[in-house]
FIGU-567683 format. One record per atom (N, C-alpha, C): residue number from 1; atom name; residue in three letters; x, y, z. Coordinates in steps of 0.02 Angstrom, whole numbers, always signed. Example, Ala and Ser with C-alpha at 12.3 -4.5 7.8 and 13.67 -1.06 7.14 Angstrom:
2
+------+------+------+--------+--------+--------+
! resi ! name ! resn !     c1 !     c2 !     c3 !
+------+------+------+--------+--------+--------+
!    1 !    N !  ALA !   +660 !   -284 !   +390 !
!    1 !   CA !  ALA !   +615 !   -225 !   +390 !
!    1 !    C !  ALA !   +660 !   -165 !   +390 !
!    2 !    N !  SER !   +642 !   -112 !   +354 !
!    2 !   CA !  SER !   +684 !    -53 !   +357 !
!    2 !    C !  SER !   +645 !     +2 !   +394 !
+------+------+------+--------+--------+--------+
END
This chain:
107
+------+------+------+--------+--------+--------+
! resi ! name ! resn !     c1 !     c2 !     c3 !
+------+------+------+--------+--------+--------+
!    1 !    N !  MET !    +27 !    -63 !     +4 !
!    1 !   CA !  MET !     +4 !    -14 !    -11 !
!    1 !    C !  MET !    +34 !    +70 !     +8 !
!    2 !    N !  ILE !    +89 !    +72 !    +38 !
!    2 !   CA !  ILE !   +150 !    +95 !    +35 !
!    2 !    C !  ILE !   +196 !   +131 !    -28 !
!    3 !    N !  PHE !   +203 !   +101 !    -70 !
!    3 !   CA !  PHE !   +226 !   +106 !   -127 !
!    3 !    C !  PHE !   +182 !   +122 !   -170 !
!    4 !    N !  GLY !   +109 !    +92 !   -156 !
!    4 !   CA !  GLY !    +53 !   +133 !   -234 !
!    4 !    C !  GLY !    +36 !   +174 !   -227 !
!    5 !    N !  LEU !    +45 !   +214 !   -146 !
!    5 !   CA !  LEU !    +18 !   +271 !   -111 !
!    5 !    C !  LEU !    +45 !   +314 !   -143 !
!    6 !    N !  SER !   +105 !   +300 !   -114 !
!    6 !   CA !  SER !   +163 !   +371 !   -152 !
!    6 !    C !  SER !   +160 !   +358 !   -228 !
!    7 !    N !  LEU !   +169 !   +303 !   -245 !
!    7 !   CA !  LEU !   +168 !   +298 !   -321 !
!    7 !    C !  LEU !   +109 !   +338 !   -362 !
!    8 !    N !  SER !    +49 !   +346 !   -335 !
!    8 !   CA !  SER !    -16 !   +390 !   -338 !
!    8 !    C !  SER !    +13 !   +463 !   -346 !
!    9 !    N !  ILE !    +33 !   +481 !   -277 !
!    9 !   CA !  ILE !    +37 !   +525 !   -280 !
!    9 !    C !  ILE !    +93 !   +569 !   -322 !
!   10 !    N !  ILE !   +146 !   +529 !   -339 !
!   10 !   CA !  ILE !   +202 !   +543 !   -374 !
!   10 !    C !  ILE !   +168 !   +560 !   -456 !
!   11 !    N !  TYR !   +120 !   +514 !   -466 !
!   11 !   CA !  TYR !    +86 !   +513 !   -544 !
!   11 !    C !  TYR !    +47 !   +582 !   -544 !
!   12 !    N !  LEU !     -2 !   +580 !   -471 !
!   12 !   CA !  LEU !    -52 !   +644 !   -477 !
!   12 !    C !  LEU !    +16 !   +711 !   -511 !
!   13 !    N !  PHE !    +65 !   +700 !   -452 !
!   13 !   CA !  PHE !    +91 !   +762 !   -458 !
!   13 !    C !  PHE !   +121 !   +778 !   -519 !
!   14 !    N !  VAL !   +151 !   +747 !   -557 !
!   14 !   CA !  VAL !   +182 !   +756 !   -622 !
!   14 !    C !  VAL !   +122 !   +751 !   -685 !
!   15 !    N !  PHE !    +59 !   +722 !   -685 !
!   15 !   CA !  PHE !    +25 !   +728 !   -736 !
!   15 !    C !  PHE !    -46 !   +771 !   -720 !
!   16 !    N !  ASN !    -75 !   +787 !   -667 !
!   16 !   CA !  ASN !   -141 !   +796 !   -659 !
!   16 !    C !  ASN !   -126 !   +888 !   -671 !
!   17 !    N !  ARG !    -91 !   +897 !   -727 !
!   17 !   CA !  ARG !    -99 !   +984 !   -725 !
!   17 !    C !  ARG !   -147 !  +1034 !   -723 !
!   18 !    N !  ARG !   -229 !  +1003 !   -730 !
!   18 !   CA !  ARG !   -290 !  +1033 !   -743 !
!   18 !    C !  ARG !   -301 !  +1062 !   -681 !
!   19 !    N !  THR !   -312 !   +999 !   -624 !
!   19 !   CA !  THR !   -320 !  +1040 !   -578 !
!   19 !    C !  THR !   -267 !  +1027 !   -510 !
!   20 !    N !  ARG !   -219 !  +1023 !   -518 !
!   20 !   CA !  ARG !   -173 !  +1026 !   -477 !
!   20 !    C !  ARG !   -200 !   +982 !   -414 !
!   21 !    N !  GLN !   -230 !   +935 !   -415 !
!   21 !   CA !  GLN !   -256 !   +884 !   -361 !
!   21 !    C !  GLN !   -190 !   +822 !   -332 !
!   22 !    N !  SER !   -168 !   +806 !   -285 !
!   22 !   CA !  SER !   -141 !   +757 !   -273 !
!   22 !    C !  SER !   -212 !   +690 !   -246 !
!   23 !    N !  LEU !   -155 !   +667 !   -205 !
!   23 !   CA !  LEU !   -214 !   +608 !   -184 !
!   23 !    C !  LEU !   -254 !   +648 !   -107 !
!   24 !    N !  HIS !   -222 !   +644 !    -91 !
!   24 !   CA !  HIS !   -243 !   +704 !    -15 !
!   24 !    C !  HIS !   -312 !   +731 !    -37 !
!   25 !    N !  ASP !   -303 !   +781 !   -108 !
!   25 !   CA !  ASP !   -330 !   +825 !   -104 !
!   25 !    C !  ASP !   -405 !   +793 !   -125 !
!   26 !    N !  LEU !   -394 !   +724 !   -159 !
!   26 !   CA !  LEU !   -461 !   +707 !   -182 !
!   26 !    C !  LEU !   -491 !   +664 !   -129 !
!   27 !    N !  ILE !   -457 !   +648 !    -83 !
!   27 !   CA !  ILE !   -468 !   +633 !    -11 !
!   27 !    C !  ILE !   -513 !   +663 !    +50 !
!   28 !    N !  VAL !   -505 !   +714 !    +28 !
!   28 !   CA !  VAL !   -542 !   +770 !    +94 !
!   28 !    C !  VAL !   -610 !   +806 !    +40 !
!   29 !    N !  GLY !   -587 !   +789 !    -37 !
!   29 !   CA !  GLY !   -623 !   +846 !    -74 !
!   29 !    C !  GLY !   -585 !   +921 !    -92 !
!   30 !    N !  SER !   -517 !   +931 !    -69 !
!   30 !   CA !  SER !   -507 !  +1013 !    -80 !
!   30 !    C !  SER !   -466 !  +1025 !   -162 !
!   31 !    N !  TYR !   -463 !  +1062 !   -180 !
!   31 !   CA !  TYR !   -449 !  +1087 !   -225 !
!   31 !    C !  TYR !   -427 !  +1156 !   -257 !
!   32 !    N !  VAL !   -369 !  +1160 !   -277 !
!   32 !   CA !  VAL !   -325 !  +1263 !   -293 !
!   32 !    C !  VAL !   -397 !  +1291 !   -317 !
!   33 !    N !  VAL !   -387 !  +1357 !   -305 !
!   33 !   CA !  VAL !   -416 !  +1414 !   -340 !
!   33 !    C !  VAL !   -380 !  +1458 !   -338 !
!   34 !    N !  ARG !   -363 !  +1485 !   -408 !
!   34 !   CA !  ARG !   -318 !  +1526 !   -445 !
!   34 !    C !  ARG !   -347 !  +1611 !   -422 !
!   35 !    N !  VAL !   -286 !  +1648 !   -410 !
!   35 !   CA !  VAL !   -338 !  +1692 !   -378 !
!   35 !    C !  VAL !   -336 !  +1764 !   -447 !
!   36 !    N !  GLY !   -416 !  +1795 !   -454 !
!   36 !   CA !  GLY !   -434 !  +1821 !   -507 !
!   36 !    C !  GLY !   -479 !  +1770 !   -551 !
!   37 !    N !  SER !   -481 !  +1687 !   -507 !
!   37 !   CA !  SER !   -540 !  +1666 !   -578 !
!   37 !    C !  SER !   -612 !  +1674 !   -574 !
!   38 !    N !  GLU !   -617 !  +1681 !   -616 !
!   38 !   CA !  GLU !   -698 !  +1697 !   -630 !
!   38 !    C !  GLU !   -767 !  +1633 !   -620 !
!   39 !    N !  LYS !   -719 !  +1584 !   -636 !
!   39 !   CA !  LYS !   -756 !  +1523 !   -623 !
!   39 !    C !  LYS !   -775 !  +1509 !   -544 !
!   40 !    N !  ASP !   -851 !  +1492 !   -550 !
!   40 !   CA !  ASP !   -879 !  +1480 !   -475 !
!   40 !    C !  ASP !   -882 !  +1383 !   -508 !
!   41 !    N !  GLU !   -879 !  +1348 !   -543 !
!   41 !   CA !  GLU !   -870 !  +1287 !   -529 !
!   41 !    C !  GLU !   -823 !  +1239 !   -502 !
!   42 !    N !  LYS !   -815 !  +1218 !   -467 !
!   42 !   CA !  LYS !   -759 !  +1157 !   -449 !
!   42 !    C !  LYS !   -721 !  +1108 !   -506 !
!   43 !    N !  PRO !   -667 !  +1117 !   -524 !
!   43 !   CA !  PRO !   -617 !  +1094 !   -586 !
!   43 !    C !  PRO !   -636 !  +1020 !   -581 !
!   44 !    N !  GLN !   -648 !   +974 !   -624 !
!   44 !   CA !  GLN !   -651 !   +921 !   -652 !
!   44 !    C !  GLN !   -572 !   +878 !   -663 !
!   45 !    N !  MET !   -570 !   +827 !   -618 !
!   45 !   CA !  MET !   -489 !   +801 !   -654 !
!   45 !    C !  MET !   -525 !   +757 !   -692 !
!   46 !    N !  TRP !   -478 !   +748 !   -757 !
!   46 !   CA !  TRP !   -494 !   +683 !   -797 !
!   46 !    C !  TRP !   -499 !   +612 !   -780 !
!   47 !    N !  LYS !   -538 !   +607 !   -803 !
!   47 !   CA !  LYS !   -566 !   +524 !   -766 !
!   47 !    C !  LYS !   -511 !   +476 !   -786 !
!   48 !    N !  GLY !   -467 !   +493 !   -827 !
!   48 !   CA !  GLY !   -410 !   +435 !   -827 !
!   48 !    C !  GLY !   -351 !   +421 !   -799 !
!   49 !    N !  HIS !   -356 !   +491 !   -760 !
!   49 !   CA !  HIS !   -299 !   +491 !   -694 !
!   49 !    C !  HIS !   -340 !   +425 !   -629 !
!   50 !    N !  TYR !   -417 !   +421 !   -619 !
!   50 !   CA !  TYR !   -429 !   +387 !   -564 !
!   50 !    C !  TYR !   -389 !   +296 !   -604 !
!   51 !    N !  VAL !   -423 !   +293 !   -685 !
!   51 !   CA !  VAL !   -403 !   +233 !   -693 !
!   51 !    C !  VAL !   -337 !   +206 !   -664 !
!   52 !    N !  VAL !   -279 !   +265 !   -695 !
!   52 !   CA !  VAL !   -198 !   +233 !   -682 !
!   52 !    C !  VAL !   -197 !   +236 !   -638 !
!   53 !    N !  MET !   -217 !   +278 !   -566 !
!   53 !   CA !  MET !   -219 !   +268 !   -499 !
!   53 !    C !  MET !   -235 !   +205 !   -490 !
!   54 !    N !  GLY !   -289 !   +172 !   -519 !
!   54 !   CA !  GLY !   -329 !   +102 !   -495 !
!   54 !    C !  GLY !   -255 !    +49 !   -524 !
!   55 !    N !  ILE !   -232 !    +65 !   -578 !
!   55 !   CA !  ILE !   -211 !     -6 !   -593 !
!   55 !    C !  ILE !   -132 !    +16 !   -531 !
!   56 !    N !  ILE !   -114 !    +70 !   -532 !
!   56 !   CA !  ILE !    -52 !    +72 !   -505 !
!   56 !    C !  ILE !    -55 !    +47 !   -433 !
!   57 !    N !  LEU !   -121 !    +43 !   -414 !
!   57 !   CA !  LEU !   -132 !    +36 !   -360 !
!   57 !    C !  LEU !   -126 !    -38 !   -346 !
!   58 !    N !  LEU !   -158 !    -72 !   -395 !
!   58 !   CA !  LEU !   -188 !   -137 !   -396 !
!   58 !    C !  LEU !   -115 !   -203 !   -419 !
!   59 !    N !  LEU !    -59 !   -129 !   -466 !
!   59 !   CA !  LEU !    -16 !   -179 !   -452 !
!   59 !    C !  LEU !    +43 !   -196 !   -417 !
!   60 !    N !  ALA !    +30 !   -155 !   -349 !
!   60 !   CA !  ALA !    +77 !   -104 !   -296 !
!   60 !    C !  ALA !    +36 !   -169 !   -263 !
!   61 !    N !  ALA !    -16 !   -195 !   -269 !
!   61 !   CA !  ALA !    -57 !   -251 !   -187 !
!   61 !    C !  ALA !    -17 !   -302 !   -230 !
!   62 !    N !  VAL !    -30 !   -336 !   -298 !
!   62 !   CA !  VAL !     +0 !   -395 !   -302 !
!   62 !    C !  VAL !    +60 !   -425 !   -320 !
!   63 !    N !  ALA !   +102 !   -370 !   -347 !
!   63 !   CA !  ALA !   +170 !   -367 !   -347 !
!   63 !    C !  ALA !   +227 !   -412 !   -274 !
!   64 !    N !  PRO !   +196 !   -428 !   -217 !
!   64 !   CA !  PRO !   +228 !   -452 !   -157 !
!   64 !    C !  PRO !   +179 !   -525 !   -172 !
!   65 !    N !  LEU !   +131 !   -527 !   -195 !
!   65 !   CA !  LEU !   +107 !   -595 !   -227 !
!   65 !    C !  LEU !   +147 !   -629 !   -258 !
!   66 !    N !  VAL !   +164 !   -584 !   -327 !
!   66 !   CA !  VAL !   +211 !   -629 !   -369 !
!   66 !    C !  VAL !   +282 !   -634 !   -368 !
!   67 !    N !  LEU !   +299 !   -588 !   -347 !
!   67 !   CA !  LEU !   +364 !   -588 !   -312 !
!   67 !    C !  LEU !   +385 !   -647 !   -263 !
!   68 !    N !  GLY !   +345 !   -667 !   -224 !
!   68 !   CA !  GLY !   +340 !   -706 !   -179 !
!   68 !    C !  GLY !   +339 !   -792 !   -197 !
!   69 !    N !  ARG !   +307 !   -793 !   -245 !
!   69 !   CA !  ARG !   +295 !   -846 !   -298 !
!   69 !    C !  ARG !   +350 !   -862 !   -336 !
!   70 !    N !  LEU !   +380 !   -791 !   -368 !
!   70 !   CA !  LEU !   +442 !   -793 !   -413 !
!   70 !    C !  LEU !   +481 !   -832 !   -355 !
!   71 !    N !  ALA !   +494 !   -809 !   -298 !
!   71 !   CA !  ALA !   +549 !   -819 !   -268 !
!   71 !    C !  ALA !   +554 !   -897 !   -240 !
!   72 !    N !  LYS !   +506 !   -929 !   -245 !
!   72 !   CA !  LYS !   +505 !  -1007 !   -201 !
!   72 !    C !  LYS !   +506 !  -1042 !   -286 !
!   73 !    N !  GLU !   +485 !  -1015 !   -322 !
!   73 !   CA !  GLU !   +506 !  -1071 !   -412 !
!   73 !    C !  GLU !   +549 !  -1063 !   -452 !
!   74 !    N !  THR !   +607 !   -999 !   -422 !
!   74 !   CA !  THR !   +659 !  -1011 !   -478 !
!   74 !    C !  THR !   +725 !  -1010 !   -427 !
!   75 !    N !  THR !   +782 !   -982 !   -456 !
!   75 !   CA !  THR !   +845 !  -1007 !   -416 !
!   75 !    C !  THR !   +840 !   -973 !   -345 !
!   76 !    N !  TYR !   +791 !   -931 !   -334 !
!   76 !   CA !  TYR !   +796 !   -894 !   -281 !
!   76 !    C !  TYR !   +779 !   -960 !   -209 !
!   77 !    N !  ALA !   +732 !   -993 !   -225 !
!   77 !   CA !  ALA !   +722 !  -1053 !   -183 !
!   77 !    C !  ALA !   +768 !  -1073 !   -140 !
!   78 !    N !  GLU !   +824 !  -1074 !   -149 !
!   78 !   CA !  GLU !   +882 !  -1115 !   -109 !
!   78 !    C !  GLU !   +897 !  -1072 !    -60 !
!   79 !    N !  LEU !   +927 !   -996 !    -84 !
!   79 !   CA !  LEU !   +934 !   -948 !    -42 !
!   79 !    C !  LEU !   +864 !   -924 !     -4 !
!   80 !    N !  LEU !   +810 !   -940 !    -29 !
!   80 !   CA !  LEU !   +752 !   -929 !    +55 !
!   80 !    C !  LEU !   +751 !   -972 !    +79 !
!   81 !    N !  SER !   +770 !  -1041 !    +87 !
!   81 !   CA !  SER !   +758 !  -1087 !   +135 !
!   81 !    C !  SER !   +846 !  -1066 !   +145 !
!   82 !    N !  ALA !   +887 !  -1061 !   +144 !
!   82 !   CA !  ALA !   +951 !  -1058 !   +183 !
!   82 !    C !  ALA !   +935 !   -987 !   +231 !
!   83 !    N !  TYR !   +924 !   -946 !   +214 !
!   83 !   CA !  TYR !   +903 !   -861 !   +236 !
!   83 !    C !  TYR !   +832 !   -890 !   +305 !
!   84 !    N !  GLU !   +790 !   -922 !   +294 !
!   84 !   CA !  GLU !   +754 !   -955 !   +334 !
!   84 !    C !  GLU !   +784 !   -984 !   +404 !
!   85 !    N !  ALA !   +834 !  -1038 !   +390 !
!   85 !   CA !  ALA !   +879 !  -1066 !   +435 !
!   85 !    C !  ALA !   +921 !  -1048 !   +460 !
!   86 !    N !  ILE !   +929 !   -992 !   +424 !
!   86 !   CA !  ILE !   +991 !   -942 !   +470 !
!   86 !    C !  ILE !   +951 !   -887 !   +521 !
!   87 !    N !  SER !   +888 !   -871 !   +495 !
!   87 !   CA !  SER !   +841 !   -820 !   +526 !
!   87 !    C !  SER !   +821 !   -869 !   +600 !
!   88 !    N !  GLN !   +840 !   -925 !   +602 !
!   88 !   CA !  GLN !   +786 !   -956 !   +637 !
!   88 !    C !  GLN !   +829 !   -980 !   +712 !
!   89 !    N !  GLU !   +895 !   -956 !   +704 !
!   89 !   CA !  GLU !   +943 !   -986 !   +754 !
!   89 !    C !  GLU !   +943 !   -914 !   +816 !
!   90 !    N !  PRO !   +937 !   -930 !   +862 !
!   90 !   CA !  PRO !   +940 !   -869 !   +912 !
!   90 !    C !  PRO !   +966 !   -821 !   +912 !
!   91 !    N !  GLU !  +1034 !   -839 !   +902 !
!   91 !   CA !  GLU !  +1074 !   -778 !   +900 !
!   91 !    C !  GLU !  +1061 !   -718 !   +851 !
!   92 !    N !  VAL !  +1041 !   -733 !   +778 !
!   92 !   CA !  VAL !  +1053 !   -703 !   +739 !
!   92 !    C !  VAL !   +967 !   -653 !   +729 !
!   93 !    N !  THR !   +994 !   -605 !   +698 !
!   93 !   CA !  THR !   +941 !   -527 !   +722 !
!   93 !    C !  THR !   +944 !   -507 !   +649 !
!   94 !    N !  LYS !   +982 !   -508 !   +633 !
!   94 !   CA !  LYS !   +978 !   -499 !   +545 !
!   94 !    C !  LYS !  +1017 !   -527 !   +499 !
!   95 !    N !  ALA !   +967 !   -575 !   +443 !
!   95 !   CA !  ALA !  +1034 !   -607 !   +383 !
!   95 !    C !  ALA !  +1026 !   -584 !   +323 !
!   96 !    N !  GLN !  +1092 !   -592 !   +285 !
!   96 !   CA !  GLN !  +1064 !   -566 !   +215 !
!   96 !    C !  GLN !  +1121 !   -625 !   +162 !
!   97 !    N !  LEU !  +1088 !   -640 !   +122 !
!   97 !   CA !  LEU !  +1120 !   -680 !    +95 !
!   97 !    C !  LEU !  +1137 !   -641 !    +11 !
!   98 !    N !  PHE !  +1203 !   -684 !    -23 !
!   98 !   CA !  PHE !  +1193 !   -664 !    -84 !
!   98 !    C !  PHE !  +1224 !   -703 !   -136 !
!   99 !    N !  ALA !  +1221 !   -705 !   -182 !
!   99 !   CA !  ALA !  +1178 !   -759 !   -228 !
!   99 !    C !  ALA !  +1265 !   -743 !   -277 !
!  100 !    N !  GLY !  +1328 !   -795 !   -299 !
!  100 !   CA !  GLY !  +1376 !   -757 !   -339 !
!  100 !    C !  GLY !  +1442 !   -754 !   -350 !
!  101 !    N !  GLN !  +1487 !   -723 !   -377 !
!  101 !   CA !  GLN !  +1543 !   -717 !   -359 !
!  101 !    C !  GLN !  +1580 !   -668 !   -339 !
!  102 !    N !  ALA !  +1614 !   -654 !   -304 !
!  102 !   CA !  ALA !  +1652 !   -597 !   -287 !
!  102 !    C !  ALA !  +1736 !   -595 !   -320 !
!  103 !    N !  TYR !  +1766 !   -564 !   -322 !
!  103 !   CA !  TYR !  +1841 !   -557 !   -342 !
!  103 !    C !  TYR !  +1883 !   -517 !   -316 !
!  104 !    N !  PHE !  +1935 !   -540 !   -299 !
!  104 !   CA !  PHE !  +1963 !   -477 !   -247 !
!  104 !    C !  PHE !  +2029 !   -479 !   -264 !
!  105 !    N !  LEU !  +2073 !   -405 !   -265 !
!  105 !   CA !  LEU !  +2123 !   -428 !   -308 !
!  105 !    C !  LEU !  +2186 !   -395 !   -266 !
!  106 !    N !  GLY !  +2226 !   -439 !   -237 !
!  106 !   CA !  GLY !  +2277 !   -414 !   -184 !
!  106 !    C !  GLY !  +2334 !   -399 !   -200 !
!  107 !    N !  SER !  +2375 !   -388 !   -159 !
!  107 !   CA !  SER !  +2443 !   -384 !   -152 !
!  107 !    C !  SER !  +2477 !   -431 !   -165 !
+------+------+------+--------+--------+--------+
END
């Protein structure tokens, strides 16, 4: 949710130029009124912004499920089981694993 809401706020900040409303403005119903504006009606945001924000929030909600399944099905499965085994040890407060090669040039 944090990533979805943050990305929605950034999206509205960049692309909602007509009303300049962000997510918090939409939630509470506030909007910007320009000085000297003669229009008395509330500005309407383009409906496509709601669709884009919905897609962003949906992707942010689904991403952990997909990535979790991907981690269990690919080569990360071995790392995941090793990480869980190391994390279960009572002396371990934080664990981090690295798969790959490291090269050191010594003198």
